[in-house]
N, C-alpha and C positions, 0 to 999 in steps of 0.2 A: 716033979721030973717030968713024969707022965705026960701032966697037961702042958709042959713046953713043947714036947716032941709033937704031940697031936696038934698044937698052934701051928708048928713050923710044916706041918706035913699040910696043913689045910691052905698055908701060905703058898707052899710049891703048887698045889694044886690051882691056883688062881692066877699063879705068875703067867701062863700061857698066855691068859687072856690079853694079858700085857703087851706081850711081843705080837700076838695077832692083829691088836688095834693099830701097833706102828707099824707092821707089815701093811696093812689098809691104808692108813695115812701114805705111806710111801707111794704105794700104788697108784691113789689119787693124786701125788703130787706128780709123779709121772705123767699120769691121763691129762692131765693140765697142762703141763709142758709141751707133750706131743699137740694137742689141740691148738695151743698159743702159735705153736711153729707151724702147723700145718694152715691155719688162718693167715700169718701171714704172708705164708708162700701163694695161697689162692688170692689174696689181696696184690701180690705182686703179677702173678698170671694175669689177672684183671687188668692192671694198668698196662702190661705189656701188650697184651691184647686190643685194649682202647689205643694206645699210642699205634701201633701196627694199623688198625683202621683207618685212623686219621691221617696216615701218611699215604694208604692207598687211595685214599678218597682226593686228598691233595693232589696224588699223581692222577688220578682221573680227572680232575678240573683239568690239570695241565694240559692234557691229551686233549681234550674237549676243545680250550683255547688254541691249541694247534690248530686242529682240525678247521676251526673257525676262522683262522687267519691264514689257512692255506685256503678254506674256500674263497675267502675274500681276494686274496691274489689272484685264483684264478678266473674269477668274474671281472676284476680287473684286468686282466689279458683279453677276456673276451671282449669287453668294451673296448678296448686299444683295437682290438682286430675290425670290429664292426666301424669305429671312427674310420680306419684306414680304407676299409671297404667303400664307406660313404663319398670318403675325398675321391677315391680311385673313379667313382661310378663319375661323380659331377666334373672332375677332371676329363673324363674320355667321353662323355654325353651319354647316350642308352646303350651303353654296349658298344658303340662304333670302336675299330681298332686304331684310329687317328686323332689325338686329341682335340678337342674344338677351342680354336683359338678366338678368345673371346673380344669382343668391340674395346679399343682403349679407352672412350667414352664410358662404358658401363661396367662396374668394378664385378667381378664375380663373388658373390654372398653365398656362403657354405649353407645353403639350405639344410634344415632338417638336424644339422649337428646338436643344438641346442636341446632338442627332443628325443636325439639318440641318448644325450647323455642323462638327461633327467630320467628316462627309462631304464638305463642301466643301472642308476642310483638308487631307483624304487626297489628294482628285484634284487640288490646289493643288500636291502634295508629289510623288504620282505624274508629274504633267507635267513638273515640275521636272528629277525625276531621269530620266525617260525621255528629255528633250530633250539633257541633256547626253550620256546613252549614246548615242543615236541618232546625234548630231552628229560623234562618233567613228567613225562607220559609212557617214556621208555619206545617212542616211536621215533622214525626217522624218514629222510626223503631223500628223493636224488634229483639230479639235476641235469634235464633232459634239451634237446634241441628247441623242445616249444617250451618249455618251461620248467617249475618246479614240480615234481608228482609226489602226492602222498598217496602211500598203500595204509588202508585201514582193513584190518581183517574183521572179516562179519563178526567174528563170535564175541568180539566188542561192542560191537554196534547194535545187532539185532540177534533175538532168539530165532529158533530154527524154525525154517519156511515162514518168518514173520517180515515185515517190512514196518514195523513201528519201532522206532529208536526205544533202545532201553536206556536208564538213568546216566550210566556210565558212557553209553554212546554219546546223548546228549552233551557231557561235559566233554568230550573229546570234540565234537563237531563244534562247541561254544569257543573252544581254546582256539581253533583256526580261525574261526568266525571273527573272534577280538583282534587279531592280525589282520586281518582282510578289509576289515574296516576302516582301516587308517589308509589303505590304498583304494585304486579303482582298477586294477588288474581285472580280467574277466577270467572266469573259471569254467573249467569242463570237469562235471562230475559221470563217471562211467561206473555201471555195476556189473558184478560179474561173480558166477556161480559153479560149482563145480557139474560134472556131466552124471550125476545120479536124479533120475527123474522124480518130479514131486511126487510124494504118496498123499501126505496131509498138510493142505494149505488153501488159503483162500485165492493163492494163483495158479494157474492150471499147467504154467510153462516155467520153466527158469529162464525164458527170457522176460516175461512178466514180472517175474519176481525179482532179477536185476534191476528192471525199470524202476518198479515201485520202491526198492531200495534207493536208487540215484536221488529219485524224485523226494523221497523222506527227508534226504542229508540236505537237499537244497532248499525244502520249505523249512524246516528247521533254522538256517540261516536267514531265510526270508521274513519268516514270520517273529523268531525270536530277537533276530538282533538287526533286524530292517535293513537288510543288504539289498539292493535293489535287482528285483529278478528279470531285469536284462541284463545283467553281467554273465548270467548262467547259461550253459549248454548242458543238456542233460541226455544220457544215452544208456541203454540197458543192451549189453552183448552177451548175457547168458553165460554157457559155456566155453563159447569161443575165446580164442587167445588166453589159453590158460598159461600160468606162468611155469609150470612142470607139470608130467603126465599127473593122470588120476588114477595111478595104480594102487595108490595104498592112502589109507586116512590122514596120515599127516600131509600128504601133498593135496588132496582134496581140500584140506583146510585151508591151504595156502592160496587155492584159487579161487575161492569165496572171499572177496574182497569187495570193497568201496575204493576207487581211486580219485583223489582231487588233483588236478593241473591247474597252477597258478600260472596263467598266461603272461608274458610279457606286454601283449596288445593291453589297452586299456578301452573303456567303454566310451 
């Protein structure tokens, strides 16, 4: 009888281990369930984020397409204006107030109409292709009375005080040259700096540095992409004609640039 009580007491002492193991097992199951639910939640959030990103990209693409369409419509209107002005000049002669009455035996030919149309169509194509190429580089251009003006920040083209194109700069210039190879438009390249005097550079003045940088861009197009040098005009304007005042570093960085103007005139 004594031995049986002793045995029961020992069994009671061990029984807490069973309860403890059950508790640990239950906790483990709870942790697994929580982890699984969290994983599912994270996956759902990732899918939602991907979907939102895809929607934003689609919206951005639609915006770019809308801008391209608007620009094409703008160029088309400009072309029609040029055509009307040309016809007006033909009908009125060399600016005379009274219209010229042609000889009945000699029909009036709209001289230059075909050339104007072809030039406008080419500029539309250049603009469209440039827009697509520069969008991939996060760069832009503007349309002016002279033509299409591309502003390239010096920071992506050259090192400080240098007129030697960086690898990134060569790629950007090459992108523009790839479009220009298909057309014969003349190009003007202008270099600009800020108003800070040069401290350490092979160039003594900002004017010389800006000229050297404009020439470097032209040489890259001529040497690497076989564009005729006769198509180019190069100018170094130094610190003149700043886009903004040079009161702070951000503004000075904007003023340090190389501009490429693709003209409607052809070689």
